[in-house]
N, CA, C, O and the ligand as a Tripos MOL2 file, in Angstrom:
@<TRIPOS>MOLECULE
protein
  289   287    73     0     0
PROTEIN
NO_CHARGES

@<TRIPOS>ATOM
      1 N         -19.2420 -120.1380  -31.2000 N.3       1 MET1
      2 CA        -19.0520 -118.7970  -30.6390 C.3       1 MET1
      3 C         -20.0630 -118.5640  -29.5370 C.2       1 MET1
      4 O         -21.2310 -118.9340  -29.6520 O.2       1 MET1
      5 N         -19.5980 -117.9480  -28.4740 N.am      2 ALA2
      6 CA        -20.4810 -117.6890  -27.3330 C.3       2 ALA2
      7 C         -21.4490 -116.5610  -27.6750 C.2       2 ALA2
      8 O         -21.0800 -115.5700  -28.3040 O.2       2 ALA2
      9 N         -22.6780 -116.7350  -27.2500 N.am      3 VAL3
     10 CA        -23.6940 -115.7200  -27.5130 C.3       3 VAL3
     11 C         -23.9290 -114.9460  -26.2280 C.2       3 VAL3
     12 O         -24.1220 -115.5530  -25.1740 O.2       3 VAL3
     13 N         -23.9170 -113.5980  -26.2910 N.am      4 PRO4
     14 CA        -24.1870 -112.7990  -25.0910 C.3       4 PRO4
     15 C         -25.5710 -113.1020  -24.5460 C.2       4 PRO4
     16 O         -26.5470 -113.1460  -25.2950 O.2       4 PRO4
     17 N         -25.6510 -113.3070  -23.2500 N.am      5 TRP5
     18 CA        -26.9080 -113.6620  -22.6190 C.3       5 TRP5
     19 C         -27.2120 -112.6570  -21.5330 C.2       5 TRP5
     20 O         -26.3950 -112.4430  -20.6370 O.2       5 TRP5
     21 N         -28.3930 -112.0280  -21.5990 N.am      6 CYS6
     22 CA        -28.8370 -111.0810  -20.5800 C.3       6 CYS6
     23 C         -29.8470 -111.7810  -19.6920 C.2       6 CYS6
     24 O         -30.9070 -112.2130  -20.1430 O.2       6 CYS6
     25 N         -29.4940 -111.8850  -18.4170 N.am      7 GLU7
     26 CA        -30.4060 -112.5820  -17.5040 C.3       7 GLU7
     27 C         -31.6630 -111.7770  -17.2040 C.2       7 GLU7
     28 O         -32.7580 -112.3350  -17.2710 O.2       7 GLU7
     29 N         -31.5550 -110.4660  -16.8700 N.am      8 PRO8
     30 CA        -32.7860 -109.7030  -16.5800 C.3       8 PRO8
     31 C         -33.7720 -109.7240  -17.7390 C.2       8 PRO8
     32 O         -34.9800 -109.8290  -17.5290 O.2       8 PRO8
     33 N         -33.2610 -109.6250  -18.9540 N.am      9 CYS9
     34 CA        -34.1590 -109.6200  -20.1100 C.3       9 CYS9
     35 C         -34.5230 -111.0380  -20.5380 C.2       9 CYS9
     36 O         -35.4620 -111.2470  -21.3060 O.2       9 CYS9
     37 N         -33.7690 -112.0010  -20.0320 N.am     10 ASP10
     38 CA        -34.0240 -113.3980  -20.3460 C.3      10 ASP10
     39 C         -33.9910 -113.6240  -21.8490 C.2      10 ASP10
     40 O         -34.8890 -114.2320  -22.4330 O.2      10 ASP10
     41 N         -32.9210 -113.1100  -22.4570 N.am     11 ARG11
     42 CA        -32.8180 -113.3000  -23.9050 C.3      11 ARG11
     43 C         -31.3550 -113.2570  -24.3260 C.2      11 ARG11
     44 O         -30.4800 -112.7590  -23.6180 O.2      11 ARG11
     45 N         -31.1470 -113.7900  -25.4820 N.am     12 PHE12
     46 CA        -29.8290 -113.7450  -26.0870 C.3      12 PHE12
     47 C         -29.6880 -112.4760  -26.9090 C.2      12 PHE12
     48 O         -30.6660 -111.9250  -27.4140 O.2      12 PHE12
     49 N         -28.4640 -112.0360  -27.0260 N.am     13 TRP13
     50 CA        -28.1790 -110.8870  -27.8800 C.3      13 TRP13
     51 C         -27.1870 -111.2940  -28.9510 C.2      13 TRP13
     52 O         -26.2660 -112.0840  -28.7430 O.2      13 TRP13
     53 N         -27.4330 -110.7110  -30.0940 N.am     14 ASN14
     54 CA        -26.4280 -110.8640  -31.1410 C.3      14 ASN14
     55 C         -25.1720 -110.1490  -30.6860 C.2      14 ASN14
     56 O         -25.2710 -109.0370  -30.1680 O.2      14 ASN14
     57 N         -23.9830 -110.7400  -30.8550 N.am     15 PRO15
     58 CA        -22.7540 -110.0690  -30.4040 C.3      15 PRO15
     59 C         -22.6070 -108.6660  -30.9720 C.2      15 PRO15
     60 O         -21.9660 -107.8230  -30.3450 O.2      15 PRO15
     61 N         -23.1810 -108.3890  -32.1410 N.am     16 GLY16
     62 CA        -23.1030 -107.0550  -32.7160 C.3      16 GLY16
     63 C         -24.1610 -106.1170  -32.1660 C.2      16 GLY16
     64 O         -24.1100 -104.9170  -32.4350 O.2      16 GLY16
     65 N         -25.1340 -106.6370  -31.3910 N.am     17 SER17
     66 CA        -26.2190 -105.8140  -30.8840 C.3      17 SER17
     67 C         -25.8930 -105.2010  -29.5340 C.2      17 SER17
     68 O         -26.4670 -104.1760  -29.1660 O.2      17 SER17
     69 N         -24.9780 -105.8160  -28.7900 N.am     18 VAL18
     70 CA        -24.6430 -105.2820  -27.4680 C.3      18 VAL18
     71 C         -23.8220 -104.0060  -27.6490 C.2      18 VAL18
     72 O         -23.2530 -103.7570  -28.7120 O.2      18 VAL18
     73 N         -23.7760 -103.2050  -26.5810 N.am     19 THR19
     74 CA        -23.0230 -101.9570  -26.6430 C.3      19 THR19
     75 C         -21.5330 -102.2590  -26.6970 C.2      19 THR19
     76 O         -21.1020 -103.3990  -26.5220 O.2      19 THR19
     77 N         -20.7560 -101.2020  -26.9450 N.am     20 GLU20
     78 CA        -19.3170 -101.3980  -27.0510 C.3      20 GLU20
     79 C         -18.7260 -101.9010  -25.7350 C.2      20 GLU20
     80 O         -17.6950 -102.5730  -25.7190 O.2      20 GLU20
     81 N         -19.4030 -101.5620  -24.6260 N.am     21 GLU21
     82 CA        -18.9320 -102.0210  -23.3210 C.3      21 GLU21
     83 C         -19.4020 -103.4380  -23.0320 C.2      21 GLU21
     84 O         -19.1290 -103.9780  -21.9590 O.2      21 GLU21
     85 N         -20.1030 -104.0390  -23.9770 N.am     22 GLY22
     86 CA        -20.6000 -105.3880  -23.7670 C.3      22 GLY22
     87 C         -21.8120 -105.4190  -22.8630 C.2      22 GLY22
     88 O         -22.0250 -106.3790  -22.1220 O.2      22 GLY22
     89 N         -22.6200 -104.3440  -22.9280 N.am     23 GLU23
     90 CA        -23.8040 -104.2760  -22.0810 C.3      23 GLU23
     91 C         -25.0580 -104.4730  -22.9190 C.2      23 GLU23
     92 O         -25.0790 -104.2370  -24.1270 O.2      23 GLU23
     93 N         -26.0940 -104.9140  -22.2300 N.am     24 CYS24
     94 CA        -27.3800 -105.1190  -22.8920 C.3      24 CYS24
     95 C         -27.9180 -103.7770  -23.3590 C.2      24 CYS24
     96 O         -27.9810 -102.8450  -22.5580 O.2      24 CYS24
     97 N         -28.3070 -103.6400  -24.6130 N.am     25 PRO25
     98 CA        -28.8280 -102.3550  -25.1090 C.3      25 PRO25
     99 C         -30.1760 -101.9990  -24.5140 C.2      25 PRO25
    100 O         -30.6110 -100.8520  -24.6160 O.2      25 PRO25
    101 N         -30.8530 -102.9700  -23.8890 N.am     26 THR26
    102 CA        -32.1830 -102.6930  -23.3270 C.3      26 THR26
    103 C         -32.0900 -102.2500  -21.8740 C.2      26 THR26
    104 O         -32.6710 -101.2350  -21.4920 O.2      26 THR26
    105 N         -31.3510 -103.0180  -21.0560 N.am     27 CYS27
    106 CA        -31.3320 -102.7270  -19.6230 C.3      27 CYS27
    107 C         -29.9500 -102.3180  -19.1340 C.2      27 CYS27
    108 O         -29.8070 -101.9300  -17.9750 O.2      27 CYS27
    109 N         -28.9480 -102.3920  -19.9660 N.am     28 GLY28
    110 CA        -27.6190 -101.9310  -19.5690 C.3      28 GLY28
    111 C         -26.8570 -102.9120  -18.7190 C.2      28 GLY28
    112 O         -25.7740 -102.5880  -18.2310 O.2      28 GLY28
    113 N         -27.3900 -104.1080  -18.5240 N.am     29 THR29
    114 CA        -26.6810 -105.1080  -17.7450 C.3      29 THR29
    115 C         -25.5050 -105.6540  -18.5540 C.2      29 THR29
    116 O         -25.6550 -105.9960  -19.7270 O.2      29 THR29
    117 N         -24.3500 -105.7310  -17.9280 N.am     30 PRO30
    118 CA        -23.2210 -106.3160  -18.6680 C.3      30 PRO30
    119 C         -23.5310 -107.7570  -19.0390 C.2      30 PRO30
    120 O         -23.7410 -108.6130  -18.1790 O.2      30 PRO30
    121 N         -23.5520 -107.9950  -20.3060 N.am     31 VAL31
    122 CA        -23.7940 -109.3510  -20.7830 C.3      31 VAL31
    123 C         -22.4480 -109.9940  -21.0950 C.2      31 VAL31
    124 O         -21.4470 -109.3150  -21.3260 O.2      31 VAL31
    125 N         -22.4560 -111.2640  -21.0940 N.am     32 GLU32
    126 CA        -21.2070 -111.9890  -21.2870 C.3      32 GLU32
    127 C         -20.8680 -112.0450  -22.7660 C.2      32 GLU32
    128 O         -21.5360 -112.7100  -23.5580 O.2      32 GLU32
    129 N         -19.8350 -111.3440  -23.1040 N.am     33 THR33
    130 CA        -19.3450 -111.3960  -24.4750 C.3      33 THR33
    131 C         -17.8670 -111.7420  -24.4380 C.2      33 THR33
    132 O         -17.0180 -110.9160  -24.7730 O.2      33 THR33
    133 N         -17.5710 -112.9380  -24.0390 N.am     34 PRO34
    134 CA        -16.1560 -113.3050  -23.9540 C.3      34 PRO34
    135 C         -15.6310 -113.8180  -25.2830 C.2      34 PRO34
    136 O         -15.8640 -114.9680  -25.6540 O.2      34 PRO34
    137 N         -14.9210 -112.9520  -25.9970 N.am     35 PRO35
    138 CA        -14.3690 -113.4280  -27.2720 C.3      35 PRO35
    139 C         -13.2970 -114.4790  -27.0700 C.2      35 PRO35
    140 O         -13.0440 -115.3030  -27.9490 O.2      35 PRO35
    141 N         -12.6580 -114.4410  -25.8810 N.am     36 GLU36
    142 CA        -11.6150 -115.4370  -25.6250 C.3      36 GLU36
    143 C         -12.1350 -116.5670  -24.7480 C.2      36 GLU36
    144 O         -11.3570 -117.3250  -24.1690 O.2      36 GLU36
    145 N         -13.4810 -116.6730  -24.6540 N.am     37 ALA37
    146 CA        -14.0480 -117.6840  -23.7690 C.3      37 ALA37
    147 C         -13.7700 -119.0890  -24.2930 C.2      37 ALA37
    148 O         -13.6330 -120.0430  -23.5270 O.2      37 ALA37
    149 N         -13.6900 -119.1900  -25.6130 N.am     38 GLU38
    150 CA        -13.4390 -120.5110  -26.1860 C.3      38 GLU38
    151 C         -12.0710 -120.4870  -26.8640 C.2      38 GLU38
    152 O         -11.9670 -120.2800  -28.0730 O.2      38 GLU38
    153 N         -11.0430 -120.6990  -26.0820 N.am     39 PRO39
    154 CA         -9.7060 -120.6420  -26.6780 C.3      39 PRO39
    155 C          -9.5120 -121.7370  -27.7010 C.2      39 PRO39
    156 O          -9.7700 -122.9150  -27.4510 O.2      39 PRO39
    157 N          -9.0550 -121.3140  -28.8480 N.am     40 LEU40
    158 CA         -8.8030 -122.2860  -29.8990 C.3      40 LEU40
    159 C          -7.5470 -123.0710  -29.5580 C.2      40 LEU40
    160 O          -6.5710 -122.5100  -29.0590 O.2      40 LEU40
    161 N          -7.5740 -124.3360  -29.8210 N.am     41 PRO41
    162 CA         -6.3570 -125.1140  -29.5880 C.3      41 PRO41
    163 C          -5.2370 -124.6170  -30.4800 C.2      41 PRO41
    164 O          -5.3530 -124.5910  -31.7050 O.2      41 PRO41
    165 N          -4.1620 -124.2280  -29.8420 N.am     42 ARG42
    166 CA         -3.0590 -123.6430  -30.6130 C.3      42 ARG42
    167 C          -2.4500 -124.6890  -31.5300 C.2      42 ARG42
    168 O          -2.1430 -125.8140  -31.1350 O.2      42 ARG42
    169 N          -2.2930 -124.2610  -32.7670 N.am     43 GLN43
    170 CA         -1.6720 -125.1420  -33.7460 C.3      43 GLN43
    171 C          -0.1630 -125.0720  -33.5480 C.2      43 GLN43
    172 O           0.5060 -124.1680  -34.0460 O.2      43 GLN43
    173 N           0.3410 -126.0250  -32.8260 N.am     44 LYS44
    174 CA          1.7780 -126.0180  -32.6000 C.3      44 LYS44
    175 C           2.5070 -126.5900  -33.8100 C.2      44 LYS44
    176 O           2.2070 -127.6860  -34.2850 O.2      44 LYS44
    177 N           3.4460 -125.8350  -34.2780 N.am     45 VAL45
    178 CA          4.2340 -126.3030  -35.4160 C.3      45 VAL45
    179 C           5.3510 -127.1820  -34.8760 C.2      45 VAL45
    180 O           6.1630 -126.7300  -34.0690 O.2      45 VAL45
    181 N           5.3960 -128.4230  -35.3130 N.am     46 PRO46
    182 CA          6.4470 -129.3110  -34.8240 C.3      46 PRO46
    183 C           7.8200 -128.8470  -35.2790 C.2      46 PRO46
    184 O           7.9690 -128.2590  -36.3500 O.2      46 PRO46
    185 N           8.8140 -129.1150  -34.4570 N.am     47 TRP47
    186 CA         10.1590 -128.6160  -34.7630 C.3      47 TRP47
    187 C          10.6910 -129.2200  -36.0490 C.2      47 TRP47
    188 O          11.4490 -128.5750  -36.7740 O.2      47 TRP47
    189 N          10.2910 -130.4770  -36.3420 N.am     48 HIS48
    190 CA         10.8420 -131.1030  -37.5540 C.3      48 HIS48
    191 C          10.2790 -130.4670  -38.8180 C.2      48 HIS48
    192 O          10.8280 -130.6300  -39.9070 O.2      48 HIS48
    193 N           9.1420 -129.7170  -38.6520 N.am     49 PHE49
    194 CA          8.6270 -128.9800  -39.8030 C.3      49 PHE49
    195 C           9.6440 -127.9350  -40.2500 C.2      49 PHE49
    196 O           9.9220 -127.7880  -41.4400 O.2      49 PHE49
    197 N          10.1960 -127.2080  -39.2730 N.am     50 TRP50
    198 CA         11.1820 -126.1720  -39.6000 C.3      50 TRP50
    199 C          12.4820 -126.7970  -40.0970 C.2      50 TRP50
    200 O          13.1590 -126.2320  -40.9560 O.2      50 TRP50
    201 N          12.8240 -127.9500  -39.5620 N.am     51 VAL51
    202 CA         14.0140 -128.6470  -40.0470 C.3      51 VAL51
    203 C          13.8320 -129.0000  -41.5120 C.2      51 VAL51
    204 O          14.7450 -128.8410  -42.3210 O.2      51 VAL51
    205 N          12.6360 -129.4850  -41.8440 N.am     52 ALA52
    206 CA         12.3630 -129.8520  -43.2420 C.3      52 ALA52
    207 C          12.4040 -128.6170  -44.1300 C.2      52 ALA52
    208 O          12.9620 -128.6570  -45.2270 O.2      52 ALA52
    209 N          11.8090 -127.5120  -43.6590 N.am     53 ILE53
    210 CA         11.8210 -126.2700  -44.4520 C.3      53 ILE53
    211 C          13.2550 -125.8040  -44.6560 C.2      53 ILE53
    212 O          13.6390 -125.4280  -45.7630 O.2      53 ILE53
    213 N          14.0520 -125.8280  -43.5820 N.am     54 THR54
    214 CA         15.4430 -125.3810  -43.6770 C.3      54 THR54
    215 C          16.2190 -126.2700  -44.6280 C.2      54 THR54
    216 O          16.9920 -125.7920  -45.4590 O.2      54 THR54
    217 N          16.0010 -127.5850  -44.4940 N.am     55 ALA55
    218 CA         16.7120 -128.5260  -45.3610 C.3      55 ALA55
    219 C          16.3380 -128.2930  -46.8170 C.2      55 ALA55
    220 O          17.1960 -128.3180  -47.6990 O.2      55 ALA55
    221 N          15.0490 -128.0650  -47.0640 N.am     56 ALA56
    222 CA         14.6020 -127.8150  -48.4410 C.3      56 ALA56
    223 C          15.2280 -126.5370  -48.9730 C.2      56 ALA56
    224 O          15.6190 -126.4680  -50.1380 O.2      56 ALA56
    225 N          15.3220 -125.5250  -48.1200 N.am     57 GLY57
    226 CA         15.9160 -124.2620  -48.5410 C.3      57 GLY57
    227 C          17.3880 -124.4300  -48.8630 C.2      57 GLY57
    228 O          17.8720 -123.9130  -49.8700 O.2      57 GLY57
    229 N          18.1030 -125.1540  -48.0050 N.am     58 ILE58
    230 CA         19.5320 -125.3960  -48.2490 C.3      58 ILE58
    231 C          19.7110 -126.1910  -49.5400 C.2      58 ILE58
    232 O          20.5980 -125.9080  -50.3460 O.2      58 ILE58
    233 N          18.8380 -127.2010  -49.7200 N.am     59 TYR59
    234 CA         18.9210 -128.0300  -50.9160 C.3      59 TYR59
    235 C          18.7110 -127.1920  -52.1670 C.2      59 TYR59
    236 O          19.4760 -127.2890  -53.1260 O.2      59 TYR59
    237 N          17.6540 -126.3560  -52.1480 N.am     60 LEU60
    238 CA         17.3640 -125.5250  -53.3130 C.3      60 LEU60
    239 C          18.4890 -124.5340  -53.5610 C.2      60 LEU60
    240 O          18.8470 -124.2680  -54.7090 O.2      60 LEU60
    241 N          19.0470 -123.9870  -52.4840 N.am     61 ALA61
    242 CA         20.1570 -123.0510  -52.6330 C.3      61 ALA61
    243 C          21.3510 -123.7700  -53.2550 C.2      61 ALA61
    244 O          22.0270 -123.2370  -54.1350 O.2      61 ALA61
    245 N          21.5980 -124.9930  -52.7780 N.am     62 TRP62
    246 CA         22.7130 -125.7780  -53.3090 C.3      62 TRP62
    247 C          22.5210 -126.0900  -54.7830 C.2      62 TRP62
    248 O          23.4580 -126.0100  -55.5770 O.2      62 TRP62
    249 N          21.2700 -126.4530  -55.1450 N.am     63 ARG63
    250 CA         20.9670 -126.7400  -56.5450 C.3      63 ARG63
    251 C          21.1200 -125.4880  -57.3980 C.2      63 ARG63
    252 O          21.5810 -125.5570  -58.5370 O.2      63 ARG63
    253 N          20.7320 -124.3420  -56.8430 N.am     64 ALA64
    254 CA         20.8780 -123.0810  -57.5680 C.3      64 ALA64
    255 C          22.3470 -122.7880  -57.8070 C.2      64 ALA64
    256 O          22.7390 -122.3690  -58.8960 O.2      64 ALA64
    257 N          23.1690 -123.0150  -56.7660 N.am     65 ILE65
    258 CA         24.6130 -122.7770  -56.9150 C.3      65 ILE65
    259 C          25.1700 -123.7150  -57.9730 C.2      65 ILE65
    260 O          25.9790 -123.3050  -58.8060 O.2      65 ILE65
    261 N          24.7390 -124.9760  -57.9450 N.am     66 GLN66
    262 CA         25.1960 -125.9410  -58.9410 C.3      66 GLN66
    263 C          24.7660 -125.5110  -60.3400 C.2      66 GLN66
    264 O          25.5470 -125.5780  -61.2890 O.2      66 GLN66
    265 N          23.5160 -125.0680  -60.4540 N.am     67 GLY67
    266 CA         23.0080 -124.6300  -61.7550 C.3      67 GLY67
    267 C          23.7990 -123.4640  -62.2980 C.2      67 GLY67
    268 O          24.1210 -123.4150  -63.4850 O.2      67 GLY67
    269 N          24.1120 -122.5230  -61.4230 N.am     68 ILE68
    270 CA         24.9020 -121.3720  -61.8480 C.3      68 ILE68
    271 C          26.3100 -121.8360  -62.2690 C.2      68 ILE68
    272 O          26.8780 -121.3520  -63.2480 O.2      68 ILE68
    273 N          26.8510 -122.7950  -61.4890 N.am     69 GLY69
    274 CA         28.1850 -123.2770  -61.7860 C.3      69 GLY69
    275 C          28.2460 -123.9630  -63.1410 C.2      69 GLY69
    276 O          29.2830 -123.9160  -63.8030 O.2      69 GLY69
    277 N          27.1520 -124.6030  -63.5740 N.am     70 LEU70
    278 CA         27.1470 -125.2830  -64.8530 C.3      70 LEU70
    279 C          27.1920 -124.3090  -66.0280 C.2      70 LEU70
    280 O          27.5570 -124.6810  -67.1430 O.2      70 LEU70
    281 N          26.8160 -123.0580  -65.7620 N.am     71 LEU71
    282 CA         26.8100 -122.0720  -66.8380 C.3      71 LEU71
    283 C          28.2120 -121.6500  -67.2300 C.2      71 LEU71
    284 O          28.4420 -121.1680  -68.3390 O.2      71 LEU71
    285 N          29.1580 -121.8380  -66.2980 N.am     72 PHE72
    286 CA         30.5130 -121.3570  -66.5830 C.3      72 PHE72
    287 C          31.4700 -122.5060  -66.9010 C.2      72 PHE72
    288 O          32.6500 -122.2720  -67.1640 O.2      72 PHE72
    289 ZN        -30.9980 -106.8060  -20.6890 Zn       73 ZN73
@<TRIPOS>BOND
     1     1     2 1
     2     2     3 1
     3     3     4 2
     4     3     5 am
     5     5     6 1
     6     6     7 1
     7     7     8 2
     8     7     9 am
     9     9    10 1
    10    10    11 1
    11    11    12 2
    12    11    13 am
    13    13    14 1
    14    14    15 1
    15    15    16 2
    16    15    17 am
    17    17    18 1
    18    18    19 1
    19    19    20 2
    20    19    21 am
    21    21    22 1
    22    22    23 1
    23    23    24 2
    24    23    25 am
    25    25    26 1
    26    26    27 1
    27    27    28 2
    28    27    29 am
    29    29    30 1
    30    30    31 1
    31    31    32 2
    32    31    33 am
    33    33    34 1
    34    34    35 1
    35    35    36 2
    36    35    37 am
    37    37    38 1
    38    38    39 1
    39    39    40 2
    40    39    41 am
    41    41    42 1
    42    42    43 1
    43    43    44 2
    44    43    45 am
    45    45    46 1
    46    46    47 1
    47    47    48 2
    48    47    49 am
    49    49    50 1
    50    50    51 1
    51    51    52 2
    52    51    53 am
    53    53    54 1
    54    54    55 1
    55    55    56 2
    56    55    57 am
    57    57    58 1
    58    58    59 1
    59    59    60 2
    60    59    61 am
    61    61    62 1
    62    62    63 1
    63    63    64 2
    64    63    65 am
    65    65    66 1
    66    66    67 1
    67    67    68 2
    68    67    69 am
    69    69    70 1
    70    70    71 1
    71    71    72 2
    72    71    73 am
    73    73    74 1
    74    74    75 1
    75    75    76 2
    76    75    77 am
    77    77    78 1
    78    78    79 1
    79    79    80 2
    80    79    81 am
    81    81    82 1
    82    82    83 1
    83    83    84 2
    84    83    85 am
    85    85    86 1
    86    86    87 1
    87    87    88 2
    88    87    89 am
    89    89    90 1
    90    90    91 1
    91    91    92 2
    92    91    93 am
    93    93    94 1
    94    94    95 1
    95    95    96 2
    96    95    97 am
    97    97    98 1
    98    98    99 1
    99    99   100 2
   100    99   101 am
   101   101   102 1
   102   102   103 1
   103   103   104 2
   104   103   105 am
   105   105   106 1
   106   106   107 1
   107   107   108 2
   108   107   109 am
   109   109   110 1
   110   110   111 1
   111   111   112 2
   112   111   113 am
   113   113   114 1
   114   114   115 1
   115   115   116 2
   116   115   117 am
   117   117   118 1
   118   118   119 1
   119   119   120 2
   120   119   121 am
   121   121   122 1
   122   122   123 1
   123   123   124 2
   124   123   125 am
   125   125   126 1
   126   126   127 1
   127   127   128 2
   128   127   129 am
   129   129   130 1
   130   130   131 1
   131   131   132 2
   132   131   133 am
   133   133   134 1
   134   134   135 1
   135   135   136 2
   136   135   137 am
   137   137   138 1
   138   138   139 1
   139   139   140 2
   140   139   141 am
   141   141   142 1
   142   142   143 1
   143   143   144 2
   144   143   145 am
   145   145   146 1
   146   146   147 1
   147   147   148 2
   148   147   149 am
   149   149   150 1
   150   150   151 1
   151   151   152 2
   152   151   153 am
   153   153   154 1
   154   154   155 1
   155   155   156 2
   156   155   157 am
   157   157   158 1
   158   158   159 1
   159   159   160 2
   160   159   161 am
   161   161   162 1
   162   162   163 1
   163   163   164 2
   164   163   165 am
   165   165   166 1
   166   166   167 1
   167   167   168 2
   168   167   169 am
   169   169   170 1
   170   170   171 1
   171   171   172 2
   172   171   173 am
   173   173   174 1
   174   174   175 1
   175   175   176 2
   176   175   177 am
   177   177   178 1
   178   178   179 1
   179   179   180 2
   180   179   181 am
   181   181   182 1
   182   182   183 1
   183   183   184 2
   184   183   185 am
   185   185   186 1
   186   186   187 1
   187   187   188 2
   188   187   189 am
   189   189   190 1
   190   190   191 1
   191   191   192 2
   192   191   193 am
   193   193   194 1
   194   194   195 1
   195   195   196 2
   196   195   197 am
   197   197   198 1
   198   198   199 1
   199   199   200 2
   200   199   201 am
   201   201   202 1
   202   202   203 1
   203   203   204 2
   204   203   205 am
   205   205   206 1
   206   206   207 1
   207   207   208 2
   208   207   209 am
   209   209   210 1
   210   210   211 1
   211   211   212 2
   212   211   213 am
   213   213   214 1
   214   214   215 1
   215   215   216 2
   216   215   217 am
   217   217   218 1
   218   218   219 1
   219   219   220 2
   220   219   221 am
   221   221   222 1
   222   222   223 1
   223   223   224 2
   224   223   225 am
   225   225   226 1
   226   226   227 1
   227   227   228 2
   228   227   229 am
   229   229   230 1
   230   230   231 1
   231   231   232 2
   232   231   233 am
   233   233   234 1
   234   234   235 1
   235   235   236 2
   236   235   237 am
   237   237   238 1
   238   238   239 1
   239   239   240 2
   240   239   241 am
   241   241   242 1
   242   242   243 1
   243   243   244 2
   244   243   245 am
   245   245   246 1
   246   246   247 1
   247   247   248 2
   248   247   249 am
   249   249   250 1
   250   250   251 1
   251   251   252 2
   252   251   253 am
   253   253   254 1
   254   254   255 1
   255   255   256 2
   256   255   257 am
   257   257   258 1
   258   258   259 1
   259   259   260 2
   260   259   261 am
   261   261   262 1
   262   262   263 1
   263   263   264 2
   264   263   265 am
   265   265   266 1
   266   266   267 1
   267   267   268 2
   268   267   269 am
   269   269   270 1
   270   270   271 1
   271   271   272 2
   272   271   273 am
   273   273   274 1
   274   274   275 1
   275   275   276 2
   276   275   277 am
   277   277   278 1
   278   278   279 1
   279   279   280 2
   280   279   281 am
   281   281   282 1
   282   282   283 1
   283   283   284 2
   284   283   285 am
   285   285   286 1
   286   286   287 1
   287   287   288 2
@<TRIPOS>SUBSTRUCTURE
     1 MET1         2 RESIDUE 1 A MET
     2 ALA2         6 RESIDUE 1 A ALA
     3 VAL3        10 RESIDUE 1 A VAL
     4 PRO4        14 RESIDUE 1 A PRO
     5 TRP5        18 RESIDUE 1 A TRP
     6 CYS6        22 RESIDUE 1 A CYS
     7 GLU7        26 RESIDUE 1 A GLU
     8 PRO8        30 RESIDUE 1 A PRO
     9 CYS9        34 RESIDUE 1 A CYS
    10 ASP10       38 RESIDUE 1 A ASP
    11 ARG11       42 RESIDUE 1 A ARG
    12 PHE12       46 RESIDUE 1 A PHE
    13 TRP13       50 RESIDUE 1 A TRP
    14 ASN14       54 RESIDUE 1 A ASN
    15 PRO15       58 RESIDUE 1 A PRO
    16 GLY16       62 RESIDUE 1 A GLY
    17 SER17       66 RESIDUE 1 A SER
    18 VAL18       70 RESIDUE 1 A VAL
    19 THR19       74 RESIDUE 1 A THR
    20 GLU20       78 RESIDUE 1 A GLU
    21 GLU21       82 RESIDUE 1 A GLU
    22 GLY22       86 RESIDUE 1 A GLY
    23 GLU23       90 RESIDUE 1 A GLU
    24 CYS24       94 RESIDUE 1 A CYS
    25 PRO25       98 RESIDUE 1 A PRO
    26 THR26      102 RESIDUE 1 A THR
    27 CYS27      106 RESIDUE 1 A CYS
    28 GLY28      110 RESIDUE 1 A GLY
    29 THR29      114 RESIDUE 1 A THR
    30 PRO30      118 RESIDUE 1 A PRO
    31 VAL31      122 RESIDUE 1 A VAL
    32 GLU32      126 RESIDUE 1 A GLU
    33 THR33      130 RESIDUE 1 A THR
    34 PRO34      134 RESIDUE 1 A PRO
    35 PRO35      138 RESIDUE 1 A PRO
    36 GLU36      142 RESIDUE 1 A GLU
    37 ALA37      146 RESIDUE 1 A ALA
    38 GLU38      150 RESIDUE 1 A GLU
    39 PRO39      154 RESIDUE 1 A PRO
    40 LEU40      158 RESIDUE 1 A LEU
    41 PRO41      162 RESIDUE 1 A PRO
    42 ARG42      166 RESIDUE 1 A ARG
    43 GLN43      170 RESIDUE 1 A GLN
    44 LYS44      174 RESIDUE 1 A LYS
    45 VAL45      178 RESIDUE 1 A VAL
    46 PRO46      182 RESIDUE 1 A PRO
    47 TRP47      186 RESIDUE 1 A TRP
    48 HIS48      190 RESIDUE 1 A HIS
    49 PHE49      194 RESIDUE 1 A PHE
    50 TRP50      198 RESIDUE 1 A TRP
    51 VAL51      202 RESIDUE 1 A VAL
    52 ALA52      206 RESIDUE 1 A ALA
    53 ILE53      210 RESIDUE 1 A ILE
    54 THR54      214 RESIDUE 1 A THR
    55 ALA55      218 RESIDUE 1 A ALA
    56 ALA56      222 RESIDUE 1 A ALA
    57 GLY57      226 RESIDUE 1 A GLY
    58 ILE58      230 RESIDUE 1 A ILE
    59 TYR59      234 RESIDUE 1 A TYR
    60 LEU60      238 RESIDUE 1 A LEU
    61 ALA61      242 RESIDUE 1 A ALA
    62 TRP62      246 RESIDUE 1 A TRP
    63 ARG63      250 RESIDUE 1 A ARG
    64 ALA64      254 RESIDUE 1 A ALA
    65 ILE65      258 RESIDUE 1 A ILE
    66 GLN66      262 RESIDUE 1 A GLN
    67 GLY67      266 RESIDUE 1 A GLY
    68 ILE68      270 RESIDUE 1 A ILE
    69 GLY69      274 RESIDUE 1 A GLY
    70 LEU70      278 RESIDUE 1 A LEU
    71 LEU71      282 RESIDUE 1 A LEU
    72 PHE72      286 RESIDUE 1 A PHE
    73 ZN73       289 GROUP 0 **** ****
């Protein structure tokens, strides 16, 4: 996680210590608080994952229908 850095004060700030506007509480200089500065690599769900889920759902539904059919 990126730490807010104030150049005039020459110090780091805890992300919770800066003002709501992302400014240094001591000198008011906008410090860098980029929450999106380090974009997380998006976990792409492969298409075959959904195919497998769909197939499993159809299979379970089919088995349920078969199970119900055995009752009669
Ligand atoms: Zn400062």
